[in-house]
C-alpha positions as CSV (number, residue, x, y, z in Angstrom):
1,M,0.0,0.0,0.0
2,L,1.2,3.5,-0.9
3,I,0.1,6.4,1.4
4,L,1.0,10.0,0.7
5,D,0.1,11.9,3.9
6,D,-0.4,15.7,3.6
7,I,2.6,16.3,1.3
8,S,3.7,19.6,-0.2
9,V,6.4,19.9,-2.9
10,R,8.2,22.8,-4.4
11,M,10.4,22.9,-7.4
12,A,12.6,26.0,-8.1
13,G,10.4,28.0,-5.7
14,R,7.1,27.0,-7.4
15,L,4.5,25.1,-5.3
16,L,3.6,22.0,-7.3
17,I,1.7,20.0,-4.7
18,D,0.0,21.6,-1.7
19,H,-0.9,19.5,1.3
20,A,-2.2,16.6,-0.8
21,S,-3.0,13.1,0.4
22,L,-3.4,9.8,-1.5
23,N,-4.0,6.2,-0.5
24,L,-3.4,3.5,-3.1
25,P,-4.1,-0.2,-2.1
26,S,-1.7,-2.9,-3.2
27,G,-2.4,-4.1,-6.7
28,T,-3.9,-0.9,-8.0
29,K,-3.2,0.1,-11.6
30,A,-3.4,3.9,-11.5
31,G,-2.9,6.4,-14.3
32,L,-1.4,9.7,-13.0
33,V,-2.7,12.5,-15.2
34,G,-2.4,16.3,-15.3
35,R,-1.2,19.1,-17.5
36,N,2.4,19.2,-18.5
37,G,4.4,20.9,-15.8
38,A,1.9,20.1,-13.1
39,G,4.5,18.0,-11.2
40,K,3.7,14.4,-12.1
41,S,7.4,13.4,-12.6
42,T,8.3,15.3,-9.5
43,L,5.8,13.3,-7.5
44,F,7.6,10.1,-8.7
45,K,10.8,11.5,-7.3
46,V,9.1,12.1,-3.9
47,I,7.8,8.5,-3.9
48,T,11.2,7.0,-4.7
49,G,12.9,9.2,-2.1
50,E,15.0,11.0,-4.7
51,M,13.4,14.2,-3.5
52,H,12.0,15.1,-0.1
53,A,8.5,16.7,0.4
54,E,8.4,20.0,2.1
55,T,5.6,18.8,4.4
56,G,4.0,15.4,5.1
57,E,5.3,11.9,4.7
58,V,5.3,9.0,2.2
59,H,4.5,5.6,3.8
60,L,5.5,2.4,2.0
61,P,5.6,-1.2,3.3
62,R,9.0,-2.3,4.5
63,N,11.2,-4.0,1.9
64,L,8.9,-2.8,-0.9
65,K,10.8,-3.1,-4.2
66,I,10.2,0.0,-6.4
67,G,11.1,0.0,-10.1
68,Q,11.3,2.7,-12.7
69,V,12.9,3.1,-16.1
70,A,16.6,4.2,-15.8
71,Q,17.1,7.8,-17.1
72,E,20.2,6.7,-19.0
73,A,19.8,4.0,-21.5
74,P,22.3,1.2,-21.4
75,G,25.1,1.5,-24.0
76,T,27.5,-1.3,-23.1
77,E,28.9,-4.1,-25.1
78,D,26.6,-6.6,-23.3
79,S,23.8,-8.2,-25.3
80,L,20.3,-7.0,-24.8
81,I,19.2,-10.3,-23.3
82,E,22.1,-10.2,-20.8
83,I,21.2,-6.6,-19.8
84,V,17.6,-7.5,-19.1
85,L,18.5,-10.7,-17.2
86,A,20.9,-8.8,-15.0
87,A,18.0,-6.6,-13.9
88,D,16.9,-9.5,-11.6
89,T,19.6,-8.9,-9.1
90,E,18.6,-11.7,-6.8
91,R,18.8,-14.3,-9.6
92,T,22.1,-12.9,-10.8
93,A,23.6,-13.1,-7.2
94,L,22.3,-16.6,-6.6
95,L,23.7,-17.9,-9.9
96,A,27.1,-16.3,-9.1
97,E,27.1,-17.8,-5.6
98,A,26.1,-21.3,-6.9
99,E,29.3,-21.4,-9.0
100,T,31.5,-20.9,-5.9
101,A,29.5,-22.4,-3.0
102,T,30.9,-25.6,-1.4
103,D,28.5,-26.1,1.5
104,P,25.9,-28.8,0.4
105,H,23.2,-27.2,2.5
106,R,23.8,-23.7,1.1
107,I,23.8,-25.2,-2.5
108,A,20.5,-26.8,-1.8
109,D,19.0,-23.6,-0.4
110,I,20.3,-21.7,-3.5
111,H,18.6,-24.1,-5.9
112,I,15.3,-24.1,-3.9
113,R,15.3,-20.3,-4.0
114,L,16.0,-20.3,-7.8
115,A,13.1,-22.7,-8.3
116,D,10.9,-20.4,-6.1
117,I,11.6,-17.4,-8.2
118,D,11.1,-19.3,-11.5
119,A,14.7,-18.8,-12.5
120,H,14.7,-21.6,-15.1
121,S,12.3,-19.7,-17.3
122,A,14.0,-16.3,-16.8
123,E,15.6,-16.2,-20.3
124,A,12.3,-17.1,-21.9
125,R,10.5,-14.3,-20.0
126,A,13.2,-11.8,-20.8
127,G,13.1,-12.7,-24.4
128,A,9.3,-12.4,-24.5
129,I,9.5,-8.9,-23.0
130,L,12.1,-7.8,-25.5
131,S,10.2,-9.3,-28.4
132,G,7.0,-7.4,-27.3
133,L,9.0,-4.2,-27.3
134,G,10.2,-4.8,-30.9
135,F,13.5,-6.9,-30.6
136,D,13.6,-10.1,-32.6
137,A,15.7,-13.1,-31.5
138,E,18.7,-11.9,-33.5
139,A,18.5,-8.3,-32.2
140,Q,18.4,-9.6,-28.6
141,K,21.9,-11.1,-29.0
142,R,23.4,-7.8,-30.3
143,P,25.3,-5.4,-28.0
144,A,23.4,-2.4,-26.7
145,S,26.0,-0.1,-28.1
146,S,24.8,-1.0,-31.6
147,F,21.4,0.6,-31.1
148,S,20.2,4.2,-31.2
149,G,19.1,6.1,-28.0
150,G,15.4,5.4,-28.6
151,W,15.9,1.7,-28.9
152,R,18.2,1.6,-25.9
153,M,15.4,3.2,-23.9
154,R,13.2,0.2,-24.8
155,V,15.9,-2.0,-23.3
156,A,15.8,0.1,-20.1
157,L,12.0,-0.4,-20.1
158,A,12.4,-4.2,-20.7
159,S,14.8,-4.4,-17.7
160,V,12.4,-2.8,-15.2
161,L,9.5,-4.9,-16.5
162,F,11.5,-8.1,-16.1
163,A,12.6,-7.2,-12.6
164,E,8.9,-7.2,-11.7
165,P,9.0,-4.7,-8.8
166,D,6.2,-4.5,-6.2
167,L,5.6,-0.8,-7.2
168,L,6.2,-0.1,-10.9
169,L,6.5,3.6,-11.8
170,L,6.3,4.3,-15.6
171,D,6.8,7.9,-16.8
172,E,5.5,8.2,-20.4
173,P,6.7,4.7,-21.4
174,T,5.2,4.9,-24.9
175,N,7.3,7.9,-26.0
176,Y,9.9,5.5,-27.5
177,L,7.4,2.9,-28.7
178,D,5.5,2.4,-31.9
179,L,1.8,1.4,-32.0
180,E,2.7,-2.3,-31.9
181,G,4.9,-1.8,-28.8
182,T,2.2,0.3,-27.2
183,L,-0.5,-2.3,-27.7
184,W,1.8,-5.0,-26.2
185,L,2.6,-2.8,-23.2
186,E,-1.1,-2.0,-22.7
187,D,-1.7,-5.8,-22.4
188,Y,1.3,-6.3,-20.2
189,V,0.4,-3.6,-17.7
190,R,-3.2,-4.8,-17.5
191,R,-1.9,-8.3,-16.5
192,Y,0.9,-7.1,-14.2
193,P,0.5,-8.7,-10.8
194,H,1.6,-5.8,-8.6
195,T,0.9,-2.1,-8.2
196,V,1.5,0.3,-11.1
197,I,1.5,4.0,-11.4
198,L,1.5,5.2,-15.0
199,I,2.1,8.7,-16.3
200,S,0.7,8.9,-19.8
201,H,-1.1,11.1,-22.2
202,D,-2.3,8.1,-24.3
203,R,-6.0,7.9,-23.8
204,D,-6.3,4.3,-25.0
205,L,-3.6,3.1,-22.7
206,L,-5.3,4.8,-19.8
207,N,-8.6,3.3,-20.8
208,S,-7.3,-0.3,-21.2
209,A,-4.5,-0.8,-18.7
210,V,-5.6,1.0,-15.5
211,N,-8.5,0.7,-13.0
212,S,-8.1,4.2,-11.4
213,I,-7.0,7.7,-12.2
214,V,-5.0,10.0,-9.9
215,H,-5.5,13.6,-11.1
216,L,-2.9,16.2,-10.2
217,D,-4.7,19.5,-10.7
218,Q,-4.4,22.9,-9.0
219,T,-1.7,21.4,-6.7
220,K,-4.1,18.8,-5.3
221,L,-4.3,15.0,-5.8
222,T,-7.7,13.4,-6.4
223,L,-8.3,9.6,-6.8
224,W,-11.1,8.5,-9.2
225,Q,-12.2,4.9,-9.7
226,G,-12.3,3.6,-13.3
227,N,-10.5,4.3,-16.5
228,Y,-9.8,7.6,-18.2
229,D,-13.1,7.9,-20.0
230,Q,-15.0,7.2,-16.7
231,F,-12.8,9.8,-14.9
232,E,-13.5,12.4,-17.6
233,R,-17.2,11.8,-17.4
234,L,-17.4,11.7,-13.6
235,R,-15.2,14.8,-13.2
236,S,-17.3,16.7,-15.7
237,E,-20.4,15.8,-13.7
238,A,-18.7,16.8,-10.4
239,L,-17.5,20.2,-11.9
240,E,-21.0,20.9,-13.2
241,L,-22.5,20.1,-9.8
242,Q,-19.8,22.2,-8.0
243,Q,-20.6,25.2,-10.3
244,K,-24.3,24.8,-9.6
245,Q,-23.7,24.7,-5.9
246,R,-21.4,27.7,-6.0
247,T,-24.0,29.7,-8.0
248,K,-26.7,28.7,-5.5
249,Q,-24.5,29.5,-2.5
250,E,-23.6,33.0,-4.0
251,A,-27.3,33.7,-4.4
252,H,-27.9,32.6,-0.8
253,R,-25.0,34.8,0.4
254,K,-26.3,37.8,-1.4
255,H,-29.8,37.3,0.0
256,M,-28.4,37.1,3.6
257,E,-26.1,40.1,3.0
258,A,-29.1,42.1,1.7
259,F,-31.1,41.2,4.8
260,V,-28.3,42.2,7.2
261,E,-27.8,45.5,5.4
262,R,-31.4,46.3,5.4
263,F,-32.3,45.4,9.0
264,R,-29.2,45.5,11.1
265,A,-30.1,49.0,12.3
266,K,-33.7,48.2,13.0
267,A,-34.3,47.2,16.6
268,S,-37.1,44.7,15.8
269,K,-34.9,42.8,13.3
270,A,-31.5,43.3,14.9
271,K,-31.4,39.8,16.5
272,Q,-32.3,38.1,13.2
273,A,-29.7,40.3,11.4
274,Q,-27.0,39.3,13.8
275,S,-27.9,35.7,13.5
276,R,-27.6,35.8,9.7
277,L,-24.3,37.7,10.0
278,K,-22.9,34.8,12.1
279,A,-24.3,32.3,9.5
280,L,-22.5,34.3,6.8
281,Q,-19.2,34.1,8.6
282,K,-19.6,30.3,9.0
283,L,-20.6,29.8,5.4
284,K,-17.6,27.9,3.8
285,P,-17.1,29.2,0.2
286,I,-17.3,26.7,-2.6
287,A,-14.2,27.0,-4.8
288,A,-14.8,28.4,-8.3
289,V,-14.3,25.9,-11.1
290,I,-11.0,26.7,-12.9
291,E,-10.5,25.2,-16.3
292,D,-7.2,25.6,-18.0
293,H,-7.5,26.8,-21.6
294,V,-5.8,24.7,-24.2
295,Q,-4.5,26.6,-27.3
296,P,-5.9,25.1,-30.5
297,F,-3.8,23.9,-33.4
298,H,-4.4,25.6,-36.8
299,F,-3.3,24.3,-40.2
300,P,-3.6,26.8,-43.0
301,E,-5.7,25.6,-45.9
302,P,-4.0,24.8,-49.2
303,A,-3.7,27.8,-51.5
304,K,-4.5,25.7,-54.6
305,I,-6.6,22.6,-54.9
306,V,-4.7,19.7,-56.5
307,A,-6.5,17.0,-58.5
308,S,-6.3,13.3,-57.5
309,P,-4.2,11.3,-57.4
310,I,-1.7,13.6,-55.8
311,I,0.9,10.8,-55.6
312,A,0.9,7.5,-57.6
313,I,3.6,4.8,-57.3
314,E,4.0,1.9,-59.8
315,S,6.4,-1.0,-59.0
316,G,8.3,1.3,-56.7
317,S,11.2,0.4,-54.5
318,V,13.2,2.6,-52.0
319,G,16.1,2.3,-49.7
320,Y,19.2,4.1,-48.4
321,E,21.7,2.3,-50.5
322,P,21.4,1.6,-54.3
323,G,20.4,-2.0,-54.9
324,K,19.4,-2.6,-51.3
325,P,15.7,-1.6,-51.1
326,I,13.9,-1.6,-47.8
327,L,10.5,-1.4,-49.5
328,R,9.8,-2.9,-52.8
329,Q,6.9,-3.5,-55.3
330,L,5.0,-0.4,-54.2
331,N,1.8,0.1,-56.1
332,L,-0.2,2.8,-54.4
333,R,-2.0,6.0,-54.9
334,I,-2.8,8.9,-52.5
335,D,-5.8,11.1,-53.3
336,A,-6.4,14.7,-52.3
337,D,-8.7,13.9,-49.5
338,D,-7.1,10.7,-48.2
339,R,-6.5,10.2,-44.4
340,I,-4.0,7.3,-44.1
341,A,-2.5,5.8,-41.0
342,L,0.7,3.7,-41.4
343,L,0.8,0.6,-39.3
344,G,3.8,-1.7,-38.7
345,S,6.5,-2.1,-36.1
346,N,9.5,0.2,-36.0
347,G,12.2,-0.9,-38.4
348,N,9.7,-2.1,-41.1
349,G,10.0,1.1,-43.1
350,K,7.2,3.5,-42.1
351,S,9.5,6.5,-41.8
352,T,11.3,5.4,-45.0
353,F,7.9,5.5,-46.9
354,A,7.1,8.9,-45.4
355,K,10.5,10.2,-46.6
356,L,9.8,8.8,-50.0
357,I,6.4,10.5,-50.5
358,S,7.7,13.7,-49.0
359,G,10.6,13.9,-51.5
360,R,13.3,13.3,-49.0
361,L,14.3,10.0,-50.5
362,P,14.4,9.1,-54.2
363,L,13.0,6.0,-55.8
364,D,15.4,3.2,-56.2
365,G,13.3,1.6,-58.9
366,G,9.9,1.9,-60.5
367,K,7.9,5.1,-61.1
368,M,6.4,7.8,-58.9
369,T,4.1,10.5,-60.3
370,V,3.5,13.7,-58.2
371,A,0.8,16.2,-59.0
372,P,1.9,19.6,-60.3
373,N,2.1,22.3,-57.6
374,L,1.7,19.8,-54.8
375,K,2.8,21.3,-51.5
376,I,3.9,18.8,-48.9
377,S,4.6,19.4,-45.2
378,F,6.6,16.9,-43.2
379,F,6.8,16.8,-39.4
380,A,8.9,14.4,-37.4
381,Q,10.0,14.5,-33.7
382,H,13.7,14.5,-34.6
383,Q,13.2,17.9,-36.3
384,L,12.8,19.5,-32.9
385,D,16.6,19.7,-33.0
386,D,16.4,21.9,-36.1
387,L,15.0,24.8,-34.1
388,I,17.6,27.5,-33.5
389,P,18.1,27.3,-29.7
390,E,18.6,31.0,-29.0
391,D,15.8,32.3,-31.3
392,N,12.3,32.7,-30.0
393,A,9.1,31.8,-31.8
394,I,8.7,35.4,-33.3
395,E,12.2,35.3,-34.7
396,H,11.6,31.8,-36.3
397,V,8.4,33.0,-37.9
398,R,9.7,36.4,-39.0
399,K,12.2,34.6,-41.3
400,L,9.2,33.3,-43.2
401,M,7.5,36.7,-43.5
402,P,10.3,39.2,-43.4
403,D,8.3,42.1,-44.7
404,A,5.3,41.7,-42.5
405,P,4.6,44.1,-39.6
406,E,5.2,42.9,-36.0
407,A,1.5,42.5,-35.3
408,K,1.0,40.0,-38.2
409,V,4.0,38.0,-37.2
410,R,2.7,37.7,-33.6
411,A,-0.8,36.8,-34.9
412,R,0.7,34.0,-36.9
413,V,2.6,32.7,-33.9
414,A,-0.6,32.8,-31.9
415,Q,-2.3,30.6,-34.6
416,M,0.4,28.0,-33.8
417,G,-1.0,27.8,-30.3
418,L,1.8,29.5,-28.4
419,A,0.6,31.7,-25.6
420,T,1.6,35.4,-25.6
421,V,4.0,34.9,-22.6
422,K,5.9,32.2,-24.6
423,M,6.4,34.2,-27.8
424,N,9.6,35.8,-26.7
425,T,11.0,32.7,-25.0
426,A,14.1,31.1,-26.6
427,A,13.4,27.8,-28.3
428,K,15.8,26.0,-25.9
429,D,13.7,27.1,-23.0
430,L,10.3,26.0,-24.4
431,S,8.7,22.7,-23.2
432,G,8.6,19.7,-25.6
433,G,4.9,20.4,-26.3
434,E,5.6,24.1,-27.1
435,K,8.5,23.1,-29.4
436,A,6.2,20.6,-31.2
437,R,3.6,23.3,-31.7
438,L,6.2,25.8,-33.1
439,L,7.7,23.2,-35.4
440,M,4.3,22.0,-36.6
441,G,3.4,25.6,-37.4
442,L,6.6,26.2,-39.3
443,A,6.2,23.0,-41.3
444,T,2.6,23.8,-42.4
445,F,3.3,27.6,-42.9
446,D,2.5,27.7,-46.6
447,G,-0.7,25.7,-46.6
448,P,0.1,22.1,-47.7
449,N,-2.0,19.8,-49.8
450,L,-0.4,16.8,-48.1
451,L,0.5,16.8,-44.4
452,I,2.8,14.0,-43.3
453,L,3.1,13.6,-39.5
454,D,5.6,11.2,-37.9
455,E,4.8,10.7,-34.2
456,P,3.4,14.2,-33.6
457,T,2.0,13.4,-30.1
458,N,5.1,12.5,-28.1
459,H,5.3,15.8,-26.2
460,L,1.6,16.6,-26.1
461,D,-0.7,16.2,-23.1
462,I,-4.2,14.7,-23.5
463,D,-5.9,18.0,-24.1
464,S,-3.4,19.1,-26.7
465,R,-3.8,15.8,-28.4
466,E,-7.5,16.5,-28.6
467,A,-6.8,19.9,-30.0
468,L,-4.6,18.3,-32.7
469,M,-7.4,15.8,-33.5
470,H,-9.8,18.7,-34.1
471,A,-7.3,20.5,-36.3
472,L,-6.7,17.4,-38.4
473,N,-10.4,16.9,-38.9
474,D,-10.8,20.5,-39.9
475,F,-7.9,20.3,-42.4
476,D,-9.0,20.0,-46.1
477,G,-5.9,18.4,-47.5
478,A,-4.6,14.8,-47.4
479,V,-2.9,13.4,-44.3
480,V,-0.5,10.5,-43.8
481,L,0.0,9.7,-40.1
482,I,2.5,7.6,-38.2
483,A,1.5,7.5,-34.5
484,H,1.3,5.2,-31.5
485,D,-1.8,7.0,-30.2
486,R,-4.6,4.7,-31.1
487,H,-7.3,7.3,-30.2
488,L,-5.8,9.9,-32.6
489,I,-5.7,7.4,-35.4
490,E,-9.3,6.2,-34.9
491,A,-10.7,9.7,-34.5
492,T,-8.9,11.2,-37.6
493,M,-7.9,8.5,-40.1
494,D,-10.2,6.6,-42.5
495,R,-7.6,4.3,-44.2
496,L,-5.0,1.9,-42.7
497,W,-1.9,0.8,-44.6
498,L,0.3,-1.9,-43.2
499,V,4.1,-1.6,-43.7
500,R,5.4,-5.1,-43.3
501,D,7.7,-7.7,-44.9
502,G,9.3,-5.2,-47.3
503,G,6.0,-3.9,-48.6
504,V,3.2,-1.4,-48.1
505,A,-0.4,-2.5,-48.6
506,P,-4.0,-1.5,-47.6
507,Y,-5.1,-3.2,-44.3
508,D,-8.7,-4.3,-44.5
509,G,-9.3,-4.7,-40.7
510,D,-9.8,-2.0,-38.1
511,L,-7.5,-1.2,-35.2
512,D,-9.2,-3.8,-32.9
513,A,-8.4,-6.5,-35.5
514,Y,-4.8,-5.2,-35.7
515,R,-4.5,-5.2,-31.9
516,A,-5.6,-8.9,-31.9
517,L,-3.0,-9.6,-34.6
518,V,-0.2,-7.9,-32.6
519,L,-1.1,-9.7,-29.4
520,A,-1.4,-13.0,-31.2
521,D,2.1,-12.6,-32.6
522,A,3.4,-11.7,-29.1
523,K,1.7,-14.8,-27.7
524,A,3.2,-17.0,-30.4
525,E,6.6,-15.5,-29.5
526,R,6.1,-16.3,-25.8
527,S,5.1,-19.9,-26.7
528,G,8.2,-20.3,-28.8
529,N,10.4,-19.0,-25.9
530,R,8.6,-21.3,-23.5
531,I,9.3,-24.3,-25.8
532,N,12.9,-23.3,-26.1
533,A,13.3,-23.0,-22.3
534,E,11.7,-26.4,-21.8
535,E,14.0,-28.0,-24.3
536,G,16.9,-26.6,-22.3
537,Q,15.6,-27.9,-19.0
538,K,13.1,-30.7,-18.8
539,L,10.8,-30.6,-15.7
540,S,9.8,-33.7,-13.8
541,K,6.1,-34.3,-13.2
542,A,6.5,-33.4,-9.6
543,E,8.2,-30.1,-10.5
544,Q,5.4,-29.4,-13.1
545,R,2.7,-29.9,-10.4
546,K,4.7,-27.7,-8.0
547,L,5.0,-25.0,-10.7
548,A,1.2,-25.2,-11.5
549,A,0.4,-25.0,-7.7
550,Q,2.6,-21.9,-7.4
551,K,0.9,-20.2,-10.3
552,R,-2.5,-21.0,-8.8
553,E,-1.4,-19.6,-5.5
554,A,-0.2,-16.4,-7.3
555,L,-3.7,-16.0,-8.7
556,K,-5.4,-15.9,-5.2
557,P,-5.0,-12.0,-4.9
558,L,-6.7,-11.7,-8.3
559,Q,-9.5,-14.0,-7.1
560,K,-9.9,-11.9,-4.0
561,K,-10.2,-8.7,-6.1
562,I,-12.9,-10.4,-8.2
563,Q,-14.8,-11.3,-5.0
564,E,-14.5,-7.7,-3.7
565,A,-15.8,-6.4,-7.0
566,E,-18.7,-8.8,-6.8
567,A,-19.4,-7.6,-3.2
568,R,-19.4,-4.0,-4.3
569,M,-21.8,-4.8,-7.2
570,Q,-24.2,-6.5,-4.8
571,R,-23.9,-3.6,-2.4
572,F,-24.7,-0.9,-5.0
573,Q,-27.5,-3.0,-6.5
574,K,-29.1,-3.4,-3.1
575,K,-28.8,0.3,-2.5
576,I,-30.4,1.1,-5.9
577,D,-33.3,-1.3,-5.2
578,M,-33.9,0.3,-1.8
579,L,-33.9,3.8,-3.1
580,Q,-36.1,2.9,-6.0
581,E,-38.6,1.4,-3.6
582,Q,-38.7,4.7,-1.6
583,L,-39.1,6.6,-4.8
584,A,-42.0,4.4,-5.9
585,D,-44.2,5.8,-3.1
586,P,-46.1,8.7,-4.8
587,V,-46.6,10.5,-1.4
588,I,-43.0,11.4,-1.3
589,Y,-43.4,13.8,-4.2
590,T,-46.0,15.9,-2.5
591,R,-44.8,15.7,1.2
592,E,-41.0,15.7,0.6
593,P,-40.2,16.9,-2.9
594,A,-36.6,17.8,-1.8
595,R,-36.1,14.3,-0.5
596,A,-37.4,12.9,-3.8
597,T,-34.9,14.9,-5.7
598,Q,-32.1,13.8,-3.4
599,I,-33.0,10.2,-3.8
600,G,-32.9,10.6,-7.6
601,K,-29.4,12.0,-7.3
602,E,-28.3,9.1,-5.0
603,I,-29.7,6.6,-7.5
604,G,-27.7,8.2,-10.3
605,Y,-24.5,8.1,-8.3
606,A,-25.1,4.5,-7.2
607,K,-25.8,3.4,-10.9
608,S,-22.5,5.1,-11.9
609,S,-20.6,3.3,-9.1
610,L,-22.3,0.0,-10.1
611,A,-21.1,0.5,-13.7
612,V,-17.6,1.1,-12.6
613,A,-17.7,-2.0,-10.4
614,E,-19.1,-4.1,-13.2
615,E,-16.4,-3.0,-15.6
616,E,-13.7,-3.8,-13.1
617,W,-15.2,-7.2,-12.4
618,L,-15.3,-8.0,-16.2
619,A,-11.7,-6.9,-16.6
620,L,-10.5,-8.9,-13.6
621,S,-12.5,-12.0,-14.7
622,S,-11.0,-11.8,-18.2
623,E,-7.6,-11.6,-16.7
624,F,-8.2,-14.6,-14.4
625,E,-9.6,-16.7,-17.3
626,A,-6.6,-15.8,-19.5
627,A,-4.2,-16.7,-16.7
628,M,-6.0,-20.0,-16.0
629,A,-5.8,-20.9,-19.7
630,E,-2.0,-20.7,-19.6
631,L,-1.7,-23.2,-16.7
């Protein structure tokens, strides 16, 4: 169990968390959400002890193992599988001791403990995690130094997942993943047997992998049961109710103030006036609803309409070295109103295809026809480094409109979604999301006919992603999107192309079908690893029975959660039945109309709580059935 008791946290003199408390039971899967800069990552530092709270305390069970992704990615000459296996420090130490131990009793203890921690299947488990994150069997044997920084961060993520800590802290884990890796991680976190706190702006991940939301807003922490969509709905209802109560309270306050002002000097009413004055002083004000405004995205419309097809490829091939194509036999066309999402794991050629159609890579073979006067805008995360660090947003935009007056330049910067206070800030001092907005605005400055976006959401929070979604839907040109944000793809794209096995072809299924395909591939990989592990070490029937018993024992906490969810469902249903019985009495509407209204509200709340409990029960039951199927 994690308890944050009345903690306050400052960073560089700014109060991020103010006397906030939180209680997370063991086994909770919580999504930690809030605007960029609210203090989510800082809260992780307080939980791990890397940073101390100004007030309050953090309470954790003794000997609790906390795990989070290392800030520095591994870059040694060790192979990926060796790096991940080394993350289980107990197993590594036991294996090392087993090679030198001479005491028969100690040797026996070591082997019993190795069996208890399922050490014999460690390599298979590590391989399955690496495979899920995009590394095939050959890549797992290569040294970490041979991979780029983004791929190394996946190895760091694999290491902490393999270590299986009691409290797993994940800070934007999908930033270095493709859609396939994100779908795999979503399934992994959902089935993780211990407590998880996940910072993410990926709505689908927060809907599928967690069962509660911790909201950091206005320096306070609030725990909501359910996934992100449920949190958003319940919070919206709570804010609406809060605003109504505040309006009602303000009207009541003004009425009492008017009474006091009118009668405080009149002897016959002085006592009542004093009584209401005291009531005014005791009236606790209801906080005003404060909603942060999210700047919209704006993509200029194409200056000229271009006829379809805007790009057509016949028998095309493309690569980075002559005669060594990465993609071949491309027979595709893109029309002026197409909305295309590219699917396929990293390394299969999505970015290569994007560079081809954007004109950044030439064809290695075949033919590509591009419509006359076609304007193409290309955005990729690595282009953030192209911004001039010392120049502010106004200076970047002025280079594109040198003769325009200052007011027009500032207006154009404002259209990019940068607040006035950020316009004069040097690019190096902007946040990742602000840099992305500036770069996206610069890339689309001239009004493109085709907009190519390669992972545009990495530095955007949930509300900014929603703003991007609306901008894409309002844009009249064609869009080709590479993204790991499933919600953005489903809300804005109407065609799916699969980049796989050296080709690009339309995918007939939807994202649910593609998710099933990705998870089936991962399951097949896990089965292959399990077979390989069993070939390396045959288990006796007694050991197999013991292993099955251990796995059933490990499922008991999950069974307990299912029973608790069932109990909550019964409790809420019983309350609904009781309240509906009271409301069925017609007398209550004439004698106690206020009570009737209150009962109606209580029924609505109980039904919402029942729905949350039912969804939790369904998720837990599915998880239990899947686990039993693997025994």
